[in-house]
N, C-alpha and C positions, 0 to 999 in steps of 0.2 A: 507449285509453290512449296516451299520446304521448311525447315527446322522444328523447333519446339517438341522435343521428345522427352519422355520421362516415364514414371511408373504407371502401369496400366493394369486393369483387372482382366484376367484371361476370360475369353468369350467362348470357351468350350462348353459352357453350360448356359442355360437360359439366363439372360441378363435383365436387370432392371433399367429403367430409363437413365438413371444417374450414372450407371456403369458404361452404357453405350456413349453418353455424352462425354465422359471422362476419356474414354478410349479414342473417340473421334477428335476431341479437342487436342489431345496429345499428338495426333498426326496432322494437324492442320497444315504443317509445312508442305506436305505433299500437294496441297491445293493452292497455297498462296505463292509459290515461287516463282521455276522455271523457271523457280526459277526458277527452276528453275526454276510460274509461271514461270514463274518465271522462272524455275528453273532451273537448270539447276543441277548440281551434282548430288552425290550421296548425302542425305541429310545428316547422318551420323558423322561424316567427315567435317561438315560445317560446325556442327555442334562442338566437336573436340577442340576447335581453335580457341574458343572462349575460356577454356579450363587450363590453359598453359600460357606461360609468359614469353615464349620465344617464337621466332619466325617459323610459320608452317606454311607448306605449299600444298595446295589441293588441285588435282587435275580437273580440267574442264572437258565435257564431252565433245568429241570432234564434230566439226561442221562439214557437211557435204554441200557443195555448191554446184548448181547447174544453171548454165546460161540458156535461157528460153529464147530471147530475141535480142540481137545485137543493137537494135535501135537505129537511129538515123546516121547518115554519114555527115562528117567525118567520124570515124571510130579509132579508138586506140586503147591499148592495154593500160589500165590506170592502177597504179601501185603506191601505197603509202610510202613517203620518203622523208619523215621528219629528221631534221639534222640533230646530231648529238648536242646535248647541253642547252638546247633552246627550251626555255621554260614557258609552259602554257598555264595560265590561270583559268580555272573552270569550276563550276559548282554543280553538283550532283544532287538531285532531290528525288526521293523515293517514297511511295505510299503503298500500303497493303490494307485491304478491307476484307473482312470475313464476317458474314452474318449467318448464324447457324440456328436451326430449329429442329426438334425431335418430335415427330408425331404432331400432336396439338399443343405441345408445351409452348410457353412463351419464347420468342426468339431471343438469342443472345448475340452480343457483339464481341468478337474476338479479334477485332482489328488491331494492327500494330501502329503505334504512333509514327507519323511521317518523320523522316530524317533528312536534314539538309547538310551537305558536306562541302565546304570550300576546300580546294586542294590545288596543288601545283603538280604538273606532270612533265616529265623529262624523258625523252627517247634514250634508251640505254642499249648496250650491245645485245641483250637477250630479251628486250621488251620495253616495258614502260615502268619507270619508277615514280611513285606517288608519294607526296608529303601532304598531310592533312593540316589545313588552317582550322578555322572556327567550324566546329560540328555542333548542330543544334537540332531542337525539336520543338513542335508546338506544345508538347507535353512538358510541363515545368520540371517534373521529377526526372524524366529522361534527360532533358536539356542540361540539368545539373550534373548528371552522371557522365555526360559526354564531354565536359570541359577538359578532363585530363587527356583526351584523345589528341588534342592539338599537338602537332609536332611529330605524331606517330607516322609510320611508313607502311606502304603496301606496294604491290607490283603486279603487273600482267605480263605473262610471256605471250608473245603473239607471233604468228606466221607471216609470210610475205604478203598475204591478202588482207591482213589486219585482224584475222580471227584470233580470239583469245584461247590459248591452249592450257593455261594454268593460272591460278590466283595464288599469291602469297601475301601474307599478313604478318607484321611485326607489332603486336598489341602493346600498347603503353603498359608498363609494369604496374602503375597505380590506377589504372582503369578497371572499373567493375566488370564482372561478367556480363551484366546487363548491357553495359555500354559497348563492350567489344562484340557481343552478339548482334547488336543493332548495326554496327559498322560492317560486319561480315555480311549480313543480309542485304544491306544496301548495295554493296559491291557485287554480291551474287546476282541480285536482280539485274544490275547494269551489265554484267558479263552475258547474261542470257537474253539480253535485248540488243546486244551488239550486232552491227550490220557489217559484214565483210564483203569484199568485191570479187567478181568472178575473174578467172584467169584469162578469158578471152577478150578481144577488143570490143569496146562498147561506145555508143553514142547516146545522145539525148533520146529518151524514150525507151532505152534498154531495159529488159525485165530479166530477173534471175530469181532462183529459189535457194534457200538455205534450210537444210534439213538437220535436226539435232535432237538427240534423245535427252530428256530430262529424267535423271535416275531418281529413285526414291521408293517409298512404299506403294506408290502408284506410278509405274514407269510410263512416261508420257513421250509421244512423238511430237515434236514441235516443227512446224513448217512456216517459214517466213517467205512471203512473196515480196520482192523489192523491185522498185522501178525508179530509174534515174529521171527525175522531173526537171532538174535545172542544174546548169554548170556554168561557173564563172572562174575560169582558170583551174586552180587546184581545188576550188570549193565546190563540192557536190551536195545537192539536196536530193534525198532518196525517200520516197514514200514506201511504207511497209504495211503489210497485212499479215497478222500472226494468228495462227490457230494451233491448238493442242488437242490431241486425242489419246485416250488411254490405250496402252498396249496390252492390257490385261482386263478380264471382266470382273476382277475382284480388287478390293483394297486390302493389302496385307497390313494389319495394324502393327505399330511398333512393338519391339521386344517380344515377338511371338504371341501376341495377345489374341490372335484369331484373325478373321477376315469379315469384311462387309461386301455384299454383292453391289456392283455398280449398276444402278437402275437407269441412270442417264447422266451424261457429262457433256457439257458444252463449255468451251473456253475460246474466245475469239477477241481480237482487237485490232487496232490500227494506229497509225501516227506517222511521223516523219522524223528524219534525222539529217543534220547538215554536218558534213565532215570536211576537213581541210587536209589534203594529202601531205601537207608540210607540218601538220600537228599530230600529236599522238593520240588525242581524244576528241570526241565530238565537240563542235563549237555550239551547237544548238541541237535540241531534240525533245520530243514529247511522244511517248508511246504508252498507251493504256490498253490492257487486255482484261477481260472479265467474263463471267458466265455463271450458270447455275449447275448444280450437281446434286444428285440424289443417290443415297446408299441404303441398302436394306440389310438388317441383321438376319442371317439365314436361320436362326433359332427362333426368335421372337416375332420376326417380320416387322419390328419397329423400323420406321423410316427416318433417316437423317437427311435434311435438306440444307444446302449451303449455297449462299451467293457470295462470290469472291471476285476481287479485282486487284490489280496492281498497276502502278504508274511509275515511269522513269522519265525524268526531265534532265536535260543538260542546258546550261546557260553559260555564256562567257561574259 
C-alpha cells in the first residue's frame, strides 16, 4: 500500500518512540496499497500528481501472466473487445484500514476515509477514458472536498489482455490536494486489483496466475491466482486469491530517514470480479486483502506492529 510521504526524523541515531511513530506513519503508503496493496507504483510518483493542475501519466508495473490449467472444453481465447464510444456507467468504492502500535503504546488508527466514485467509461484508441460523476465519502469533510471533482477526467492505458499499463489523471483545477490525492489512491488500488486474461485458450474452471511488482519503500511481489468460475457469453466471473511478499528484509523509510527491519509480513486476500468482454471496466467485483506486519528499529529494538487491509468494489 502506498502514498503519504513527508518530513521525517533521520533514524541514524537512537530514536524515541515518537520519532519512530512519525517515520513509520509517513511510510504507511507502502503498507496500504498495491497498491499497490494494493499496490501500486512508486509512491513519490503518485504523490506528485496532487501538487499540479495538468494531466500526469504514471506507469504501472507490468503483469506477467501464466496459464496453469486451460479448464474444461470447449476452450477459446478470450480477449476484451469493447466497441468505441459505448458508455459504461460504473461505481468504484475503495477502503483502506491501518491500525498501528509501537511497543506497549496505545494503538492508533491511521485509516483513510472510504471513497465512492461514480464514473462513466468509454473505450478509446489507446485504452479507457473515464469521466467522474458524483464522488463522495462517509467522512463529511472529505466528501465536501470531493465535490469539485465531478466532471474531471482520468484514463487507463491497457494492453490486449486487459492489463493496465499506465494511469493518467487530469485533476480539477479547483479541487484541493486532499481531494485529488483521494481520487488518485482510489484509482491506484483499482489498478493493482485488476484481473487480466491469459493469452491461451480457456474454458470453465481455467486457472492462471498474475505476477506483478508493487514498488515503493518496501518492494512487494504480488501474486494473484485467478479461476474462471462462470461464463455467460461475454460475461466472465473470476475468483481471485491475492498474496504479497516483501522482496527486501528491510523497510527503507522515506526521504533517506533510515531503515526498519521486517520482523514479519503477511498480506493475503480474496474475492471475485465479473467482467464483460464488451465493456471497458468490471461490472461487479469485491476484493479485500489484509494482514499483519511487524518492524523493528535496528538501533532501539522498538517494535512497530501494523494491521492493514484494503478493499476494492465495483458495481453497475
